[in-house]
Structures are given as structure tokens and as C-alpha cells.
C-alpha positions as CSV (number, residue, x, y, z in Angstrom):
1,M,216.8,58.4,-94.0
2,T,216.7,56.5,-97.2
3,A,213.5,55.2,-98.7
4,S,213.4,52.1,-100.9
5,W,212.7,54.1,-104.0
6,Y,215.9,56.2,-104.0
7,H,219.5,55.9,-103.0
8,W,222.8,57.7,-103.4
9,R,225.6,56.0,-105.3
10,D,228.9,57.8,-105.9
11,G,227.3,61.2,-105.5
12,R,224.5,60.4,-107.9
13,L,220.9,60.0,-107.1
14,R,219.1,56.9,-108.3
15,L,215.3,56.8,-108.4
16,V,212.9,53.9,-109.0
17,V,209.7,55.2,-110.4
18,T,206.4,53.9,-111.8
19,V,204.9,56.1,-114.4
20,Q,201.3,56.5,-115.6
21,P,201.4,58.2,-119.0
22,G,198.5,60.0,-120.5
23,A,197.4,61.7,-117.3
24,S,195.7,65.2,-117.3
25,R,198.9,66.7,-115.8
26,T,202.4,65.7,-114.8
27,A,202.9,65.3,-111.1
28,V,204.3,63.1,-108.4
29,V,201.4,61.3,-106.7
30,G,203.3,59.5,-103.9
31,V,205.1,56.3,-103.1
32,H,203.5,53.0,-104.1
33,G,205.4,50.0,-102.8
34,D,209.1,50.4,-103.5
35,A,208.7,53.0,-106.3
36,L,207.7,56.7,-106.6
37,K,204.6,57.0,-108.7
38,I,204.6,59.8,-111.3
39,K,201.7,60.7,-113.6
40,L,202.8,62.1,-116.9
41,A,200.7,64.2,-119.3
42,A,202.6,62.8,-122.2
43,P,201.4,59.7,-123.9
44,A,203.5,56.5,-124.1
45,V,204.1,56.9,-127.8
46,D,207.5,57.3,-129.6
47,G,209.3,57.8,-126.3
48,R,207.4,61.0,-125.4
49,A,206.6,59.8,-121.9
50,N,210.3,59.0,-121.2
51,T,211.3,62.5,-122.5
52,A,208.6,64.1,-120.4
53,L,209.8,62.2,-117.3
54,I,213.4,63.2,-117.8
55,E,212.5,66.8,-118.3
56,F,210.2,66.8,-115.2
57,L,212.9,65.3,-113.0
58,G,215.5,67.6,-114.3
59,R,213.3,70.6,-113.5
60,S,212.4,69.2,-110.1
61,F,216.0,68.7,-109.1
62,G,217.5,71.7,-110.9
63,V,219.7,69.7,-113.3
64,A,219.8,69.7,-117.0
65,P,217.8,67.0,-118.7
66,S,221.1,65.7,-120.2
67,R,222.2,64.9,-116.6
68,V,219.2,62.6,-116.1
69,A,219.8,59.1,-117.4
70,L,217.2,56.4,-117.9
71,L,219.1,53.2,-116.7
72,Q,216.2,50.7,-116.9
73,G,212.7,50.5,-118.1
74,N,212.8,52.2,-121.5
75,R,209.6,50.5,-122.6
76,G,207.9,49.7,-119.3
77,R,206.1,51.6,-116.6
78,R,208.7,50.8,-113.9
79,K,212.0,52.7,-114.5
80,M,215.3,53.4,-112.8
81,L,216.8,56.8,-113.4
82,E,220.1,58.4,-112.3
83,L,220.7,62.1,-111.8
84,A,224.2,63.5,-111.8
85,P,225.3,65.5,-110.1
86,A,222.5,65.5,-107.7
87,A,223.0,67.8,-104.7
88,E,222.6,66.5,-101.2
89,D,220.2,69.5,-100.7
90,S,217.7,67.4,-102.7
91,Q,216.7,65.8,-99.4
92,P,213.8,68.2,-98.7
93,L,212.2,67.4,-102.0
94,L,212.7,63.7,-101.5
95,A,211.2,63.9,-98.0
96,R,208.2,65.9,-99.3
97,W,207.5,63.2,-102.0
98,E,207.9,60.5,-99.4
99,R,205.1,62.1,-97.3
100,L,202.6,62.3,-100.2
101,P,199.5,60.1,-99.7
């Protein structure tokens, strides 16, 4: 099953996310429309929210932050990221996020 907010491309995982910077803690809160919504504890100042997002996704998927690329949305709330290499065993995490309210 593939949701509208992620897909596999040449062995790499692409994610569409909407971020809410300045939250009390960093967490995935669920799927909203065609994007995964992530609250970030970091503020949207000097790229700190983007850095926090990349580090959070790297930890979540067990890849180095240098293997997480921000493809679109550097200055906006809606972003597209790519993780490489992302293992196919990431599916349980993706499915858990899909089920969040």
C-alpha cells in the first residue's frame, strides 16, 4: 500500500510533509490531506526548523541526516524530502504514521 504522502523512487523514499514549527515537542501528528504533518520544537528561524526536520527523519528511519535531502519547500511549511538509502523495512513505521488520527 502506498499513501499519497510517500512513494518509492529508485530505492529512495520520498515524503511530502507539512510542518508546524515552534511546537512544544517534535512529533508526527498524522496525515492531513496528501501530506504527513510533523510538529517541530525548533522555530522557523535561520533554517533551524529544516535542520530539526532532517535530523528527526534521519533518526526515525535510521539513516544519517546527510542522507536526508530537502528537495522542495526550503522556506515553506509544505516540503518534499528524500531519504537514501531507505530500507523497505521502513514500511511498519510508515504504516504506523498512516494510522495516526
